[in-house]
C-alpha positions as CSV (number, residue, x, y, z in Angstrom):
1,M,22.3,8.4,-23.5
2,S,26.0,7.8,-23.5
3,L,27.5,4.6,-22.2
4,T,28.9,6.4,-19.1
5,E,25.5,8.1,-18.4
6,Q,23.7,4.7,-18.9
7,T,26.2,3.0,-16.5
8,I,25.6,5.6,-13.8
9,T,21.9,5.4,-14.3
10,Y,22.0,1.6,-13.8
11,L,24.3,2.0,-10.8
12,Y,21.8,4.4,-9.2
13,L,19.0,2.0,-10.0
14,A,20.9,-0.8,-8.3
15,I,21.5,1.3,-5.2
16,A,17.8,2.1,-5.2
17,I,16.8,-1.6,-5.4
18,I,19.3,-2.7,-2.7
19,A,18.2,0.1,-0.4
20,E,14.5,-0.8,-0.9
21,V,15.2,-4.5,-0.4
22,S,17.1,-3.8,2.8
23,A,14.2,-1.6,4.1
24,T,11.5,-4.0,3.2
25,S,13.4,-6.9,4.7
26,A,13.9,-5.0,7.9
27,L,10.2,-4.3,8.3
28,K,9.5,-7.7,9.9
29,A,12.5,-7.3,12.2
30,S,11.3,-3.9,13.3
31,A,8.4,-5.6,15.1
32,E,5.9,-2.9,14.1
33,F,8.5,-0.2,14.7
34,T,9.1,-1.2,18.3
35,R,12.8,-2.1,17.7
36,V,15.1,0.9,17.0
37,I,17.8,-0.4,14.7
38,P,15.5,-2.3,12.3
39,S,13.2,0.7,12.3
40,L,16.0,3.0,11.3
41,I,17.0,0.6,8.5
42,V,13.5,0.8,7.2
43,I,13.3,4.6,7.3
44,I,16.8,5.2,5.9
45,G,16.5,2.5,3.3
46,Y,13.3,3.8,1.8
47,G,14.7,7.3,1.9
48,V,17.9,6.3,0.1
49,S,15.9,4.2,-2.4
50,L,13.5,7.0,-3.3
51,Y,16.3,9.5,-3.6
52,F,18.3,7.3,-6.1
53,M,15.1,6.6,-8.0
54,T,14.7,10.3,-8.6
55,L,18.2,10.4,-10.0
56,V,17.4,7.5,-12.3
57,L,14.2,9.3,-13.5
58,K,16.4,12.0,-15.0
59,T,17.3,9.6,-17.9
60,M,15.0,6.6,-17.7
61,P,11.2,6.6,-18.2
62,V,9.2,6.2,-15.0
63,G,7.4,3.1,-16.2
64,I,10.6,1.3,-17.1
65,T,12.3,2.4,-13.9
66,Y,9.4,1.3,-11.7
67,A,9.0,-2.1,-13.5
68,I,12.7,-2.9,-12.9
69,W,12.8,-1.5,-9.4
70,A,9.6,-3.3,-8.3
71,G,10.2,-6.5,-10.2
72,L,13.7,-7.1,-8.9
73,G,12.7,-5.9,-5.5
74,I,10.0,-8.5,-5.2
75,V,12.3,-11.3,-6.2
76,L,15.2,-10.2,-4.0
77,V,12.9,-9.7,-0.9
78,A,11.6,-13.2,-1.4
79,I,15.1,-14.5,-1.5
80,V,16.0,-12.6,1.7
81,G,12.8,-13.9,3.3
82,A,13.8,-17.4,2.4
83,I,17.3,-17.0,3.8
84,V,16.7,-14.8,6.8
85,Y,13.2,-15.8,7.9
86,Q,13.0,-19.3,6.4
87,E,9.9,-18.3,4.4
88,I,10.3,-20.6,1.5
89,P,8.1,-19.7,-1.5
90,D,5.8,-22.4,-2.9
91,T,5.8,-23.5,-6.5
92,A,3.2,-21.0,-7.6
93,A,5.3,-18.1,-6.1
94,I,8.4,-19.3,-7.8
95,I,6.7,-19.5,-11.1
96,G,5.2,-16.1,-10.6
97,M,8.6,-14.6,-9.7
98,S,10.1,-16.3,-12.7
99,L,7.6,-14.5,-14.9
100,I,8.4,-11.2,-13.2
101,I,12.1,-11.8,-14.0
102,A,11.2,-12.7,-17.6
103,G,9.2,-9.4,-17.8
104,V,12.1,-7.3,-16.6
105,V,14.4,-9.0,-19.1
106,V,11.9,-8.4,-21.9
107,I,11.6,-4.7,-20.9
108,H,15.3,-4.3,-20.8
109,V,16.1,-6.2,-24.0
110,F,13.4,-4.6,-26.2
111,E,13.4,-1.1,-24.7
112,K,13.9,1.6,-27.3
113,Q,16.8,3.8,-26.2
């Protein structure tokens, strides 16, 4: 994979992660899909996320893609939850999320291209 192709792949993955985090974060605000704007954010966000994931899968293995997408999504949703909904993670959650980040780093650093 060329540097340009790799850059585009990671850009697509970043878009997929941001869209998924936006959608997941809007779930609570949708009030079980009774509020229109947050509900639209959920639907559009998941659609955009899955579309860009399909683009990433053209050049990146599905296991690696999903590990990065899910791992970073978990951590970012927790951060949004802490900021927007004042849902502060406890020590065990912080340790667990740190291990998730470490896992994503290990996957990325030691991935065979």
